[in-house]
N, C-alpha and C positions, 0 to 999 in steps of 0.2 A: 307523691301527691295524688289525691283522688279528685277526678274531674268528671262531673256528669255532663254528658253530651246529648242534647236533644236536637236531632238534625232538622226537624221541622217539615215543611211542605214545599212542593214545587222546586224551584232552584235552590231553596234552602238546603235541601239534602245534598246537592252537588257542591255548593260552595263550602258547606260544613266539612265535607270530605277532604277538601283541599286545606282547610284550616287544621284539621287533624293531621294531615300529612306534614305540615310545617311544625306542629308540636312534636311529632315523633322525630323529625330531623333534629330539632333542638335537643331532644333527649339523647340522641346518639352522639351529637357533637359535644355536649356539655356533661355527659354522664349522669343525666337526670332520669329518674324513673317516674313516668306518668301513668297512673292507672286510670284509663279512660273507659268509663262505663256508658255504653250507648243505651239510651232510654227511648222506647218506641213511640212516645207520646206525640200525637199529631193527628191530622185529619184521617189518615188511613186507619190508625188505631181506634179513633173515635167511631168511625163508621162500622168497624168490625165488632167493637165491644160495647159501644155506648158510653165509654168512660173517657172523660177529657183528661183528668189527672187523678190518680188513685187517692183514696181518703187520707192516706199517710204521706202523700207525695211531697207536700211542702215541708213537713217535718224531716223527711228523708233528705231532701236537698239541703236543708239547713244544718242537719246534725251529722250527716255521713260524708259530706263532700267539702273539699277546700274551695271549689269554685264550680260554676255552672256555665257551660257554653251552649248557646241556643241558636238555631238557624231561623230563617224567616218562616212565619206561619201565615196560613190563609189558603183556603181551597173553596172553589165555587160549589163543590158538593155539600158544603156546610154553609148555607146562605147567611146564617146569623153569626158565623165564625165563633161560636161559643167555645170551641176547643182552644182557639187562639186567645180568647179573653181569659179563660181559666188558667192556661199554661203561662202566658206572658204577663198579663196584668195581674193575675192572681199571685204569681211568684213575686212580682214587685211589691205588692201590698203585704203579703203574708210574711215575707222575709224582711220587710221594712227597708227596702232598697231605695232610700230617699234621695240619693244622688244619681242623676243621669248625667254621665260624663261624655261629652262629645268634643274631641279635638278636631279642629278644622285646619288642616295643613296641606298646602299646595305642594305637590311633589315635582311638578314640572310646569314651567310657564305656559307651554303650549296647551295645557289642559284647562286653563282658566278661561271662562267665557268673557271676562273683562280684558280689554286691550291693554297692552304694555304693563302687565302685572307679573311680578316675580314671586318665587316662594317666600321672600322676605315680606311681601305685602299681604299674604294670606297665611297667617299663623296665629290663630287664637283658639280659645277654649270656651265652650258653653257649658254651664252647669244649670240643669233644668230640675226644678223640684219635681219629684217623681212619684209622690204618694198622696198628693192632695189635689187642689184645684177642681177643674170641671170633670176630671176623669174618675171621680169617686162614685159617680152614678147616683147622686142624690137628685130626685125629681121623679117625673112620671108623665104619663099621657092619659088624658081624659077624653072620652068619646072618640077613640081613634078611628080613622077612616071616614069620618063624617065632616060636614062643613063646620061643625062646632068643635072640632078637635082642639084640644089645648095640650101643649107640650112644655114641660118645665125642666130645665137642667140647671142645678145650682152649683155655684163654686164654693169650695170649702178651703179656708185658709186658717191655720192655727199659728199662734205665736211660736210654739215649739218647732213646727214644720218650717216656717219661714226663717226663723233664727238659725236653725242648723244648716240650711242650704246656703244662706248668705255667709255665715261664718266659714263654711267649707270653701267657698269661693275666695274669701280673703286669705285663708290659711294656705290654699293652693298657690295663690299669687305670691305670697311671701316666701314659700318654700321653693318656688321654681323661678324666682327672679323676674316675675311679671310685675310691671309697674302700675298697671291700670285695671281697675275693676268697675264694670258698668252694670248697674241694676236696671232692668227694664220692666215697666208695668204699664197700666192704663188708668192711673189714679185720677186723671182728669175726668174720666167718664165712669169709672167703676170705683166711686169714692169710698165706699165702705170697706170692701175686702182689700183693696190695694192701698188704703191708708195704713194698713198693718205692714205692708212691705216697705212703705216710706218710713214708718217709725223704726222698724228693725234696722234698715240700712243706715239711717242717721245715728242710731244707737251704736252700731258696730264700727262704722268707718273711722271714728277718732282713735280706735284701738290699734289702727294700722297706719301710723303717721307717714310711713314711707311709700304708701300706695295712694295713687290718685283715685278718688271715689267719684263716680259720675252717674247721674240718673238720666235716662232717656225714656220717653214714651215708646211703646213698641212699634208704632208706625214710623216714627222718626228713626228708630234703630234700623228697621228694614231698609229705609232709604239710604242711610249712611253706610250700611254694610255694602251696598252696591256702589256707592260713590267712592268710598275709600276704606276698604276693610283693614288697611294697615294701622288705623287708629285704635284698634281693639286688641286687648290682651286676654282678658277674662270677662265673660258676660254671665250674669246670673239672672234667672227669670222663673216664671211659674210654669206649670205643666203644659198648658195649651200653647202659650207663646214660645216656650222652648221647643216644643214639637215642630212648630212652623219654622222658626228661624234656623234650626239645625239642618233642615232640608235645604234652606236657602244657602247655608254654609256649605253643605255637600256639593251644591252646584258650583260654588266658587272654587272648590278643590278638585273638580273634575267629574262629579257625578256621584250618585248614591252607591255605585259599585266600588268606590274607594273609601266610603265612610264607615268608621268604626265607632263603637260605643260600649260603655260599661254602665251597668246598673249596680250601684255600690251602697254597701253599708260598711264604712271603714272599720276594719278589724274583724269583720264577720264574713260569712260566705256571701259572695257577690256573683252577679250574672253578667255575661258578656255576649254581645250579639252584633252582627252587621245590621245596618238599618235599611237595606234595600228590601223590597217586598218579595213575596214568593213567586210572582210572575208566572202563573201556571202555563200560559201559552209558550213560554221559553223552556219549560222543564223538559229534561231529557235530550236537549239539542246541543249540549256542550258549548254554549255561547255566553253563559253568565260570567261576569267578572268576579273572581273569588278574592280579590285583594282586600275588600272591606272585611270579609270574614277573617282573613289571615291577619290583618292589622288589629282586629278585635281580639284575636288570640294573643297578639303581642301585648295589648292592654292588660289582658288577664295575667300573663306572665309577670308583667311589671307590678301589678297589684299584689301578686303572690311573693314579691320580693326578689324576683329573678330578673334583675335589671339588665345584666349582660345578655341573657337569653332573649329578652324582649328587644334589645338593641340589635341583636343579630337578625331577628326576623324583620324588623323595620328596615335594616340596611339591605336585606335581600329583596324586599319589595321595592325600595328605592332604585336598586340596581336594575331590576326587571323593568321598571317604568322608564328609566334612562335608556335602556337597550330596546325598548318597545317590545319586550317579551311579554305580551299580554293580549287581552281581547281587543276587539275592534274599537271600542270607545276610547281606548288610550293610544290608539294608533298602531296596534299590533295585529297579528294574524293568527294568534294561538287560540285554542279552545280553553274551556274551563280547566280541564285536567292537565293540559300541557302548560298552562300558566302556573298551576300549582306545582307541577314538576320542576319548572324553572326556578321558582322561589325556594322550594325545598332543597334543590341543588345548590342555590346560592347560600342557604344556611349551612349546608354541609361543607362547602368550600371555605366558609369563614373560619377565623381563628378565635377560639374561646378567649373571652376577656375576663380578667378578675379571678 
């Protein structure tokens, strides 16, 4: 399998290296051959060449690779982060990666900021519409930098876009034994665009009679996630709201260093990334938690149909968390590289399944 790897910037380079280490361990244990092609795109490449992504970059990712793994992007030397916008958001839009898939799973009760919560209480999935909403950059600024400045940012919702992400959420719930799907919007205040979400949700819900369909306004959802996350199985929402509540979900599972994500177009080349930032002040210090990157690699393996291999990586991460073989925020004393080594060794000691 051919996998494009874009290490990114800052700590992205370091955590991506540990994800690659886990993938190679899987290859050795399961007898899989992974052709990992390292692409230099990032801030350093942009500063040296003026190129964010080559003219044929998106087509190359789509046509020549089975999957894309990308590290965190962002560098203060590029104040407008144009390279990150072109590489990350550009790939989402150009490859039509309309599903942002964020599992929120607590690995150890001691990592949850809520008292008396167990892994059974924090185990849900968020599906965020990934190609529409406020992130399509419709709008502009008039008279910038003056007292008369006007800034407009418009939200785009299409029937096709809303229908396919809501349908994906129901299909996932049905396939994985999840009993509840919650759709969240702000239709009481954003009546025009979010009326479409209401219409589609009400249209699709009856097609899945075994699944409880629930609607919540986004502010109510945020409150209830803190009060009782156990009541949620699958959440589906728009681009902006999904961006916000998935970071809230990451806090519930122990922090962004443990959060994994996939940007999917089912059946086509998809992209996987940890959701922590590039954290330039921490770069090169061997302190970043690589578990989110490694778990993102597990999502990628599962998406590619390698379910046993993905399970082996997840089990190795779980074992490392249980043994506190990790960085400081999970109660460990290891650095980035040492944490990656421990997880790769855990994969290597595992027994191939299937």
